[in-house]
N, C-alpha and C positions, 0 to 999 in steps of 0.2 A: 614479323615473326609469328608464325602460327603456333598456338598452344593446344593442349589437349581440350577436348570438349567433354562436357558432362553428359552421361547417358543415364537414363532412368527407365522404369518400366513403360512409361508412356511413349518414349521416342526410340526405344531399342530397335524395334522392327524397321523403322524408317532409316535410322542413322547407321545401323549395323547390318541387319539381314538383307536389306534392299539397297545397300550402298553400291554405287558404281565403282568405288575404289575399295581395295582391301582395307580392313580395319583392325588395328591392334588395340585390344580392350584390356585395361587393367581393372581387375576386381579387387577392391580394397575397402578400408574404412577410413574415415577422416581423422581417426584418433590413434591408430596403432603405429608404433615406431617403425616396424618393417615396411608398412605401407607408405609412411611419410618419406622413408629413405629412397623410395622408387620415383618420387615426384620429379626430381631433377633429370633422371635418365629418360623418363617418358616425355618430358617437355623438350629435351634435346632431340629426341627422335622425331617428334612432331615438327620441330623447326627445320631439321635437316632434310626430311623427306616429304615436304609439303606437297610436292607434285604428284607423288605416287602412293601415299599412305595416309589414311585418316587415323589419328591416335585419340583414344577416348578413355574415360575413366568412369567406372560404376562404383558409387559409394554404397556398399552393401547395407550399411545401417539405415539408408534411405530407400533402397530398392532390394530388399532381401529375397524376393521371389526370383530375381535374375540369378542369384547365387545358387538357389535350389534347382532351377531349371538346368544349370550347367554343372551341377555337382561340385561346386567350389567348396573345398574342405581345408585348404591351406591358403593363407594370405601373406603377401599379395599373390594373386594369380593373374597371368597374362594369357589371353587367348587371341590367336590370330585368325580372323575370319576372311574368307575369300569366297565370293559368290554365295554368301549366306551360310557357309559351312565352316566349322572349326577345322583348321588345318594343323595348328600347333598349339600346345599348352606348355607354358613355362611357369613353374611354381616356386615360390619363395623369393627372398631378396636376391637380386642378381645385378650385374652391371649392364650398362648400355652395350658394351662390346659383346657380352655373352648373349644378350637378346638378339642383336643383329646377326651373330654367327648362326643362330638357329633359324632366323628368317631367310637368310640368303638362299638356301636351297629351294624354298617354295615360292619366293616372290616372283611374280610374272615379269617385273621390270628388272633390267640388268643393272639398275642404278645402285642397288644395295649390294 
């Protein structure tokens, strides 16, 4: 079972911007309730789409510059990156099904 990977300012470029796979990145904190509520959905997506999607988490209390670079003002925030560019932004607490319904139109793979 694949889980989410932790992204920080040091590995963001390699793991997200230069990734050969699309990357779903959750920007959150380690302590806020809305952020903690998303953990299960993100872990389920990581396990279900291991072949075609990398799922990552940025803890903004540890890597605040990433939040500034992407204008994150609402937590949790989920950005979908493909070919190093943001394709979708999902903001606030939501469900796995709601996340996937927004990803389907832009995913290259027909699996989602």
